[in-house]
VEXBAVEX-388536 format. One record per residue (C-alpha): residue in one letter; x negated, y negated, z. Coordinates in steps of 0.05 Angstrom, whole numbers, plus 32768, in hexadecimal, padded with zeros to 4 digits. Example, Ala and Ser with C-alpha at 12.3 -4.5 7.8 and 13.67 -1.06 7.14 Angstrom:
<atoms>
A7F0A805A809C;S7EEF8015808F;
</atoms>
This chain:
<atoms>
M800280047FFC;S7FEE7FBF7FF6;A80017F7E8013;D7FDC7F507FE2;P80057F2B7FB3;L7FC97F317F7D;N7FD77F7A7F81;R80117F707F48;A80147FA67F16;G803A7F7B7ED8;T80767F4A7ED3;P80BA7F677EFA;Q80ED7F897ECB;R811F7F7A7EFC;S81237F5C7F3E;T81517F5B7F78;T815F7F3C7FBA;S817B7F567FFE;P81857F438040;P81527F74806F;P816B7FAD8096;S81737F8B80E2;G81367F748101;S81017F8480CC;G80E87F3F80D9;A80F37F228092;S812F7EF68076;A81327F1B8034;I81157F52800D;E81097F4D7FC1;V80FF7F8B7FA0;R80D87F7E7F5D;R80D67FB87F25;S80A07FB97EFA;S80A27FE87EBD;R804A7FE87EBE;R804E80037F05;R804D804E7F02;R803E80667F4C;T803080357F74;V805C80127FA9;S80457FD57FCD;A805F7FA67FF6;Y80527F5B8016;R806C7F1C803B;E80787EE8800F;G80937EA58044;D80D07EC68063;R80D87EF9802C;T80BE7F3F8027;V80AC7F517FD8;V80AE7F9C7FCF;L80957FB57F90;I80A57FEB7F71;P809E80167F28;A80D9800A7EF7;R80EA804F7EF4;M8102805A7F3C;S814D80657F52;E8170803B7F81;A816580797FBA;E811680787FB3;E8119802E7FB0;Q8147802C7FF5;R810E8061800C;W80D680398002;V80F47FF5800B;N80F48012805D;V80B48039804D;M80977FF5803D;L80B97FCE8072;D80A17FFA80AB;K80537FF68093;L80557FA9808F;A80707FA880D3;A80387FDA80EC;Q80107FAF80CA;E80227F6E80E4;S80287F948132;K7FE27FAB812D;R7FC97F64812F;S7FCC7F738177;L7FFE7F4681A0;G7FD97F3B81E2;D7FF77F3C821E;A800F7EEF821A;E802C7EF881D3;L80557F3C81E7;A80737F148224;E80867EE381F6;R80A67F1781D1;A80C57F2A820D;R80E47EF1821F;R81047EDF81D5;L811E7F2B81D0;S81427F1E821D;E81617EDE8205;Q81797EF881C9;Y81917F3D81D7;F819F7F2F8227;G81B07EEC8230;G81737EDB8250;R81807EFA828C;A81447F2C828A;R81087F0382A3;P80CA7F2782AE;A80977F0E82D8;T80627F3482B2;V805D7F588271;R801D7F75825A;W7FFE7FAD8233;V7FDC7FED825A;T7FB780268249;N7FC78056827C;Q8009806C826C;N800580A1823E;T804480CE824F;R8071808D8241;W807B80538217;G8089801A8243;S80998015828E;C80B57FEA82C1;T80B77FD5830A;P80F77FA4830E;A80DC7F94835C;E809D7F728341;G80C07F5F8304;S808B7F7E82D5;I80927F9D8297;R80567FCD8281;L804E7FEB8236;S802680228221;H7FE6801581EC;R7FF7804281C3;L8035801D81A9;Q7FFA7FE68189;G80057FEE813F;M8052800A813E;P80817FE58112;E80A47FA1813C;Y80E17FC78147;V80C47FFC8168;V80967FD68197;D80E17FAA819E;Y81037FDC81B6;V80D37FF281E9;L80D37FAF8204;L81197FAB8209;H81277FF08229;E80F37FD1825F;L81197F928263;A815D7FB1826E;H81387FD882B0;L81347F8E82C7;L81867F8982CA;V819C7FD382CB;P8166800982F4;G816F804E82D4;H819380678298;G81D58067829E;P820F804F8272;R81FE80088287;F81BE80068275;W81C68028822F;R820A7FF38227;L81CA7FBB8224;L819C7FE181F2;E81E37FEB81BE;A81D27FA381AD;Y81917FAC8195;P81A57FC5814C;R81617FF4813F;T8161801E8183;E8176805E8166;R81418055812D;A8118803A815E;R81228075818F;G811A80A3814B;Y80D480838140;L80C18094817C;E80DC80DB8184;G80B580E88146;V807680D4815D;V808381008199;A808F813A816C;A80538133813B;A8027812F8179;R803881738191;L802F81918147;P7FF081B7813C;H7FBA81A28110;V7FAD81C580D5;P7F6781CD80C7;G7F5381B78081;A7F9381998071;R7F95814B8053;D7FA181138074;E7FCF80ED8057;
</atoms>
């Protein structure tokens, strides 16, 4: 994948613009099809739009699949430009404002390297939230989900119905949970000697 706008093959044969999936971070997605592009797919941010370049021969279903793949890759790249603790705290504040009316107010939000069996933790009495360093580099919507999960614990301890109702406000909850379950499942798979890493 290339996020470089100079890596465009040919003149677009067809270009479509649509609103992004919830939580993608961009206001629109523009898909540009090119008859000169044979196999490669690339994407980059252009202002508040995401441009996805695909071969002209792709079906609508392939286009949609690749748009989702490229949005996730761009989000992961952007997330890799690692947020420091201050940026993480600011992100938590914005998420609390957007989804919980600003009611969840952590005293501290920080990355930690000693959480290898959980993605995040919260100590409501102290108002502290800790996220595992393993989340760094994952798509933004996944990090946002874990932050919201821990913010919700500042309002509702435990995982009862009230807690899950709070998280229903975040539109990518199920997708983020599926992503994290996939990461856990992949870690359990045996490594096959000689298998090509892709």
